[in-house]
N, C-alpha and C positions, 0 to 999 in steps of 0.2 A: 496627305494635306491634303468644289473641285472634286475629283476625289481629292478633296483637299486632303491629300496629305495636307487633307485639303478638301476643298469642296468638290463634290463628286461630279465628274463628267459622266461616269457610269455607262460604258458602252454595252455591256451585256446586262442581263437581268440583275446581276449582282455587282456590276461596276468594273472599273478597269484595274483594280488592284490585284496583284499577284501575291501568292503567299508562300511562305516560309521554308526554312531549311531543314535538313537532317534526316528525314526518313528516306532511306535509299530504296529505290524501286528498280529492279533489273528485269530483263525479259521483255516479252511482247504483250501488247494489249492489256496492260495492267491498270487497275483502278483501285484507288484507296479513298475511303471516306472517314478515316480515323485520324486523330491527332490534329496537329496544326502546322505540319511541315511536310515538304516533299521535294524530291528531285527527279530528274529524268534518268535515262539509262546511265549506268556507271561502269560497265564492263571495260576491261582492258587497262593499258597503261597510258597516262596522258602523254600527248605529243604536241609539238609546236606546229603552227601553220594553219592556213585555211581561213574561211569567213563564216561567222555566225550570223544568221539572218533572223532578226527579232523584230516583230511588228510593233509599231506605235498605233494606238487606237484613236488617233486624231492628231491634229497639228498642235505641238506644244505651245503653251502660253509663253514660256521662256525656258532657257537651259542654263542660266547662270544663277548663283545663289540669291541675287536680289530680284530676279525676274521670274523664276519658276514659281508656280503656285498650285500645281496639281500633279497627280501621279504619272501623267504622260511625260511631262518634263523631267520628273524625278528619275525616270529610266536613264536619262542622259547624265543628270547631275550626280547620280550615285556612282557612275563610272569615272567621272572626270575630277570630282572634288573630294576632299577629305577634311576632317576637323580634328579637334583635340581628342574627341571620343567617337566611338562607333557602337552600333547595336549588334549584338550577337546572341544567337540562341544557345542556351545551355543544354546540358544533357537531359534536363527535365522538361524541355520544350518551352521554357520561359525566356522571353526576350530580355536580355541584360545589357548593361552599359559597361564597356571595357575601354581601356586606354587605346588611343590610336597614335596621333602625333604627340599627344601628351605622354611624357615619360613617367611623371609622378605629380602628385599635388598634395597640398595641405589645406586644412580648413581651420579658421579661427574658432575658439570655443563658443562664440556666439553665432557661428554659422553665417557670418556676413562678409568675411574676407577670405578669398581663395587665392592661393599662389600656385601657379602651374609651371612645371618645368617641361620644356619641349625637347623633343629628340634632336640630336645632331644629325646632319647629313640628309635631311629631308629636302628634296629638290623640287623647284617648280618645273613644269614641263617646258619643252622647247616652244617658242624661241626665247623664253626668259632664261632658263638654265642657271638659276642661282639658288642658294640655300635659303630656306625659310627662317626668318628671325621673329622674335617676339614682337618687334615693331610692326611686322606685317599684320599680325592679329589685331593690334591696336588700330591700324588703318582700316582693316576689313570691317571690324565691328562698329567703328565710327561711321563708316560709309553706309552700312546697311541700316543704321538707326537715324540717318539723315533723311528726313521726309522728302526732300527734293529728289532723292534717288529712287523713290518707291514707284512701283506700279500699283494699281488699285488693290491688288491682293497679296502684296508682299507680307510674309508672316513675321514681321518685325516684333510681334508680341513675345516671341521667344526671348528677346533681349530685355524685356520689361523689368525683370528683377534687378538689373544693374543700376546703380545709383547714377542719376543724370537723365533718366528716361521718364516719360509720362506713362499713362496706363496703356497706351498703344505700342510702346517701344520707341517712340520718337524722342531723340535726345537733342534739344535745342542748342545746347552749348557743349556737347561732347559727353562721353561716358567716363565713369570713374574707373578707368583702366589705365595701366601704365606698364611699360617694359622696364623691369629693373635691371636687366642686362640682355644680351642677345638671345638668351634661352630661358628667360624667366618672365612670366606675365603675372601681374597682380590685379585682381578684380574685386571691387567693393560693391556690395549689394545694398539695396534700400532697406531690406528687412531680412531676418534669418530665413534661409532657404537651403536646407541640408541637401535637397535633391537637385540643386542647381546643375551639377555636372551631368545629370541625366538628360537635361534639356540640350546640352551642347553637342549631342550627336545629330541634331537637326542641321540640314544643309545651310540654313541662314547663317550658322556659325562656322561655315567652311573657311578654309585658308586659301587665299588667292592673291595675286600681285596687283594691288591697287595702282601702283606706279605705272605698271605696264598698261593697265586699262585706261588710265588718264593719257598716256602717251599716244595710243592708237585711237582713243575716243571710246566712250562707253557703248555707243551704238555698234561699232565694229566688234568690240569685245563681247557684247551680249550675243552676237551671232556666232562667234568663234572663241569661246572663253578658254582660259588657261587655269589649270589647278595643279594638284600634286598627285592625282589618282592614276590608276593603271592604264587608262585610255585617254586619248586626246581627240578633240573634235576636228575632223578633216573638212567636212562640208555640212551645211544645213541648207538644203534647197526647199524652201517653204512649200508646204502642202504636198511634197513629194517624198523626201527622205532625209535622214541624218546619217552620216557615215562617221564612224570612230576608227582610229588606228591605235595600235599598241604604243604605249609610252616607253621609249627605250631607256629612260632614266628613272623609272619607278623605284622609289627607295625600298619598297618591300619585296622587290623581285628577287627570287632565288631560282636555282635550277629545278626546284620541286614545287614552287608556289604559283607559277603563272605570272602574267597572263599567257595563255597558250595560243589563242587565235591571233592572227595578224591584224584582223579588222572585224568590225561589227557593222553590218548593214541594217538600218532600221527604216524600212519603208513605212510611209504614213497612209493609214486607211481611214476613210470617212465613214464606212458602214461595216457592221459586223459580217454581213454576208460576203462582202468582197474579200475580207481578210480570211474567212473560213475557206473560201474557194482557192485562194492563193496557197494556203497550207496544203490543201488536197492536191494541188498541182506540184508541190515540192518547192515552191518559191520561198517559203519561210519555214522555220524550224519549230515554231510555237504559235499557238493561236487561241483566241477566244472562240466561242460558238454562239451563233445567233439565238435569240429568244425562240423557244419552242422546239429546239433541235438537240436538246441535251440527250434524251433517250436514244434517238436515232444515231447521234454522233458516237455514243458509247458502243453501239453495235458495230458501226463502221470501224472504230478504233480496234475492236477485237479482231476484225477481219484483216485489217491492214498492219497490225502489229504496233500501233501507236500506243502511247502511254497517256492515261487520263488521270487527273487529280481533282479532288473536290474537298477543299479544306476550309476550316474556319479562319477568320482574319479579324484584325483589330479595327473594325469600322462599323458605322451605323448609317442606315438610310433614314432620313427624317422628312416628315411633312412639317413645314415650318409656318409660323404665323408672324406677320409683321405686327409687332406689338405697338407700333405707332399708329396703326390703322384704327380709325374710329368705328369700323365695322366689326373687327375681330380682336383688336388689341385691348390691353388694359384690364383692370379688375372688373369693370362693368360688363365685359363680354366673356368673362370666365365661363358662365353657363353654356354659351354657344361652343366654346372650345371643348368643354367637357362632353357635350353632346356629340361633336365631331369625333372626339377620341373614343367614346363608347361605341359609336357607329362603325368605326374602322374595323373591317373584317380582314385580317391578315391571311386567312387560309387560302382564298383564291389567288392572292398575289404570290404567296410562297409555293403553294402546292400545284397550282395550275399554270399561271403565267411563267413562273420561275422554275417549274419542274422540280420542286423540292430542294433547290440549291441553297437559298438563304436560310437563316435560323430565326426563330421567334425571339424577340428581344425581351429582356427583363427590366430594362430601364434605358437611360440615355448613355450608359456605359456598356460596351459590348462584352460578351463572354471572352475570356482570355486576359482581361485586365483584372488584377487583384482587387477585390471589393465589389465586382459586378454582381456577384451572387448574393449580396447583402440587401438588395432592393428588389422591388417588383413594380410593375406598371400601376399607376394610381387609378387609371381608367381603362381596365381591360375590356375587350369586346363584349358588349351587352346591348343589343339593339333595343330591348324593352326599356332600359334606362334612358337610352338616347331619345326614343320617342316620347317618353314622359317629360324630359327636359324641353324638347322642341315644342311640345304642346303648350308650355307656359311662356314661350318666347314671342308669341304673336306672329305677325306676318314678317317673314325673313326675305331679304333681297337675294338675288342670285349672286353667289360668291365667285370670286375669281381664283382659279387654281393655275399657277404658272409652272412650267417645266422647260428644261433646255432640250432643244430638238436634236435629232440625229442619234439618239441613244436609247430608244425604245421606252422612254419614260411615260409616253402616252399609254402604252400597253400596260405598264406597271400600275399606273394610277387609275386606269379605267374601272377596275373592280372597286377601288376605293370610292370613286365618284358614284358608282351604282349603289353601294352600301349607304352612302350619305343620302342619296335620293330616296332610298327605301324608308328612311326615317323622317323625310320631309325637308331635307336640306338640298337645294339645287345649286350646282356649280357649273361654271363654264371654264373649260380648259383652254390655256393659251400657250402655244409653243414659241420659244424665242431662241435664236442662235446663241451659242455658248458665250462668245465674247460679250455680246450685248446683254445677255442674261446676267453675267457676273457684274457688269457695270451697274445695271439697274438695281439688282438686289443689294449691292454694296452701298448704294446711295439711299436705300430705303424707298425706292420708287415702285416696288411691287405693290399691286393693289391690295391684296390681302393674304393669300396663301401661296406657298411655293415649295419646291422640293430641293433638298441638298443632301449630300453625304459628307461624312467626316471620317477620315482614317487617321489613326494615331500619328502624331508627329514625334512623340517620345512615349515609351511604354510605362505610363503611369495614369492612375485615375484622374490626376490633376489635369491631364491633357484633354479630357472629355468634359471637364467642368469649368475650369478657369477661362480658357480661350473662347468657349462657347456661351457661357452664361454669366460671367463677371461683367457688370454693366459697362465698364470702360472699354471692353473689346467685343461685346456680344454683337454689335453692329458691324464689326470688321470681319469676323470669321464666319459665324453661322447666319449673320445678317438678320437676326430677329429683333435686335434692339431691346432685348429683355433686360429688365431692371428689377431687382429685389434687394433692398438694403441688407436684409438679414442674410441672404445668400452671399452677398459681397463680404460681409463680416466673417461668416464661417469660412469662406474660401481663403481670405487673408490670414485668418487665424491658423488654418490648416497648413498653409505654406510656411508659416513661421514656427511651426511645431516640430521639434527635432525627434520626439518620441514617435515611432512608427505607428503604434497602436492608437495613440491619441489622435494622430494626424488622420488616420483612416476613418475613425469615428466622426471626425468633423466633416470630412468629405461626404460620408454617407448621409449625415444630417442635411447637408446642402443639397444633395441629389434628391432626397425625398421632397424637399420644398420645391425644387425645380419641376419635378414630376407633377406635383399638386397644382402648380401654376399653369401647366399645360401650354407652354409657349411652343412646344414641338410635340409631334406624335411620332415616337420611334416606330417605323414601319417594319424593319427587319435588321438583324445583324448580317453584315456581308459574309458571304462565303464564296470562295473562288472556284470556278470550274474552268480548267484549261486542258489543252491537248498538246503533247510534244511528240516529235518524231524521234527516231533512234539514230539519226545520222550523226548527231553530236551527243556527247556525254556530259554529265554533271551540270545540267541546266538546273539552276537553283533560283528560288523566288522568295522574297522576304515579305514580312507582314506590312511593310510600308510601301510596296508598290514596284519593286524591281528585282531583277536577278543580279547575282554577282557574276558578271560576264567574264571576269578574269579566271574563273574556275572551269569555264567551258572549254572543251576541246573537240575537234572534228575527228570522228573515228575512221 
C-alpha cells in the first residue's frame, strides 16, 4: 500500500518496499539480481534469544489495521496482526493465497456467499488473552468500514465487495456478515467475486479485539495495538523507534517454528544516509542505500562480507495527473498528457539516478503480476512526437509538479522535468512533507501533476486496476480522480466473471483504455536494493513491504 501498500513514501530510488522470500543466499558479500525473492544468511541451527535490529525508513502513519496506510507501518502490522488468509510464495516464485486463521471455506455457486470456518485455539495477545471467535471478525469488519473510524488513507476499499458498502468500502448501516456460531462466519457480496478470499490477506481484514480497543480507547489502542501475531508492540516512541516483543501465546508457535528472537528494535530514520551509516556502525542488521551509492555499496559489501539483494517487486512508480484540473485533466487536455508521456525519458532516471535498480514498465501493472506481459505503454518515449504535439498546443503555462520531501524524489524527477523542458513544456517542482502531501492529494488539492507509488495489496491484476482507476475509488487511492464509464463497466464485469481466462481478457481491455487515457505515466517498476549483515540468519522480505521477523534468529 504511500508506498501504499499503498502510496509510496519511497525513501530510496526505488522506494521503501522490501522483497520476497525463498532464494537462500549463504556466505559473504553475495549479490543476486535474479528471480523475485531473497533471504539473508541461513547457516546453522535456529536458536532462541537476542534482538533483531530492523530500521524503519520514516515515522509510520499508523500501526493498527485501520490507521496504517503505507509500507513503513506495514512492517509493524505484519508482525502483530493476522487474518483469515495470508500470502505465501510458492515453489515457482508466485505469490499465492493460503489459509491462516481460516480453517476452510465454501463458496456458493454464484460466487456471492462465502462461509468461513475459523480455527479453534487462536488467542489474542496479552493483556486480552482470550480465544478469537467469529463475532470478533464481524466487529472488526464493521469497525473498519465505518467512516467515522477512518484516517484519510484507510484502505477500506478492500471491503467494498461486501454487501452493505458503497464504492469506497463505507458501510452506513453495517455489512452483510454474520457469525453463524463461534467458529463460522458467513459473508454475502454485492456481486459475484470468486477472488474475494485473495483480498482477505490484506491487513485491513485482520482480526483484533474491538471490545478491548473500546475499553482503553482507540487513541491508546492505535499506539499499542493488540492482535494475534507472533510479536506484540511494547513501545512506540514517535519519531524515534518502535519496539516489539515476542508473543508468548502465539497460536502457531512450536519448537521449530519461532519466533526465535526475544524482541525486535525498529529505530526510525528520517534520511537514507543516516540509516546507511547506522548499518555500517553495526547498529542495525538491514539497510537501504542512499541514491547514487549502489555501486560503491556493493564494493563495500564484498569487502565487509555483507549480503546484497536486488530483486523485482510488485509495485509501480507513477507520475499522476489531477484529472479534475482544468489545465491537465479531462478529455480536452489529453494531447498535453500525451505529449508529457512521449517526452518522459526513463533512461536517465533508471540508469543514472537509480543506478540500474528499477525496471522499465510495460503498463500500469508491474512485472510479476499475471497479465502484465499482455500490454505495452500507449505512449513510449518519443521526443519527436512530443514536440509535434506541443507545437499545436499554443502557449502553455508553467505546470506544477508536486512530490513528497525527504525521499530523493526531487532527484528522481529532475531528469523528467528536463526532458519535458526539452520539448517545450516547463514545470515548477514543489516539495511537501509526507503527511501534508497525503492530505492534499487525497482531497484533490494538488495543482496539476504529482508522484505516487503503488505496491500490491493483494497479488492480482485487479489490485492495480480497480482501486486505482475505478471511478468510485480513483480519488481515494491513487488520487487522480480518473473516470471512464467503459473502464468501470469492464472492471465490474471482470470482478463478476468466474472464468479465469475471460476475467483476464476483461482486465486487459480495461488496462489498454487506461493507458490510452494517460491519467498516469508509469515511470518504472520498483525493484528493491538492500544490504544485510550476517549477524542474524533467515532475514526474509516479502513483495508487500516487510520481513517475517519470526523466522529471524541471532547467530
